[in-house]
C-alpha positions, 0 to 999 in steps of 0.5 A: 552485414545488414542482417548481422547489425539488425540481429545484434540490435534485436538482441540488445532490445531483448536483453534490455526488455529482460533486464527491465522485467527482472528489475520490476519483478524484484522491486515488487518482491521487496515491497510488502505483500499486504498492509496491516490494518486496525479498526479505526485506521484506513491505509493505502500505498503506492510505488512509482519506479524511476524512468530508468527501471533497469536498476533496482530502487531503494525506496520502500513502505511498510505498515507494521501491527504493533498490538491490537490498538497500535500500528507503525507506518514506515517509509524509507529510502536506501542510497543508490540504485543497485542490488546492494541497495536492495539487499540493505533495504531488506536488512533494514525492513527486517530490523525495523519490523523486529524492533517495532513488534517488540514494542519499542517506541519509534525513536528506539526502533530507528536508533537500534536499526541504525546501530545494527546497520553500522555493525553490518559495515555497509557504506550506504546511507538510509533515511526513514520515517516511522510513525506509530499510531495509538488508535485508542489514545489518538496519538502519533509518535514520529521519529525521523532518520534524515527523512522528510516530515510526514504531512497531515490533512486535518478534519477542519481542512488545515494542512501541516507537518508532524514536526520531529527532530530530523536526526542523522540518516541510518548508517552514520555512527553517532553517540547521540540517541535518536529522538522523536515527538508525539502529536495528537490526531483528531478523528478524520486526519489523513497522514501522508508519508513519502520519499524524496522521489515525490518531491520537486528535484530542484527545490526538494519540496513536495510539489504544489500539485501534491499539496493541493490534492492532499488539501482536497481530501474529504473529512468524511469517514467514507472518503476513499484514499485509493483515487487520491493515492493514484492522483498523488503518485501520478506525474504529467511528465514521466520522463522526469522520474529520476528517482523511484518514489513511494507514498503511504496514506493513512486516515485515522478514523478514531476509536470505536465507541462501542469497542466492537471492531467491524472489520474482518479478514480471511486468508485463502491459500492458492490451491485451496479447493474450498476457498471460494466457499470459505469466502462466501461463508466468511461474508455471510457470517460477518454481515449477519453478526453486524446486522446487515443480513439483507446485504449478504446474498449480493456480496456473497455472489460478488466475493465468489466471482472475484475470489474465483478470478483471483485463484484461477488467473492470478495463481496466488494466495488471496486475502479477503477483507470486509469492513463496515462503515456508517453508510457502506460495506467495503469488500477487498480481495487482494492477489499477486497478479498486477493485471486488472480484471476487465469485464468481458461481454459474451460474443458470438464467436466461440474462440473469442468467448474462450479468450474473454472467459477471465472477465465473465465473472466481473460482469456480475460484479459490475452489475451488482456493485454500487462502485468497484475498482482495482488498485495496485499494491506492493506485489499485485493488486486489490479489487475493492467494491463499496456496497451502500447500506440500505436506508430503512 
């Protein structure tokens, strides 16, 4: 009898573990694999599941490239925590992306998406926030569908919100067209879009810790959004995560004066035998064209090691991104494995060496990089490093 009871308990634990793994895997798939970028704009995002991860959440974020100088930031929340919520999320994301890439303004994008959602007959409500940034003009057009307004941290240190009509959530039939509002952004402004899972559950306001952290953002162009995003999404009391949450940060750096973008990307397929060589050539060519030839050797070696690590151990497609700032070069390598790489030193025992092989190349990166780290994204991780530009 005891054996039977213990066996049933073990089966329940195993089943719960499998349900959690399936739910987490589905949540990662529903989020974008990578975030679109434009010269003059830096973005990063985070997703935090609810305390009970056995159900699929309905929160999502997206960054949609509209044209060569316009980009749309999207954060939304579907009512409920089940497979229907996930299905509706996929429908809404597809509709928003389609209407945005057609060139419609944010208010029209959510208006048409809401009408489409009503015709599909779902009973679930959807809130969302769409912000379209014009990099050249420095404008941000905001449209809301029952969602919290985005926050802004200005270069002078002041904080506020980008006000816009709240409108009705998507899924409610209305005769009134959705309305938006345009704002002017100063170079160095940081935008924060979020879902209500990041707010205080009792008051419905963004936590004071989040506001104070946003106020600590440096106005310098070299300020890094990755650690800020990690701190904003963290919570000292994880048991209070009654809802999943998403966070999208964007820093508007301003239009480039010379009109020549110093950013580039390379896509490598998972089984490309020449992918590592292509990454080295990619880095070398762009550093020479940007006038940083003296930095090429070290960055070629580092990108070679990181891309090799991603292709072998993540077993996924790889995105390589190179970006030149005033005082440093940033290299990013993105894959679909959420496990961070860990530098593993050589040891005497051959068996331990075999197990540690996955981190051997990261020792080189750790030795050569000025600063490197890893951060999660929608479907995996991003390994990024900053290499200081030598002062002549």
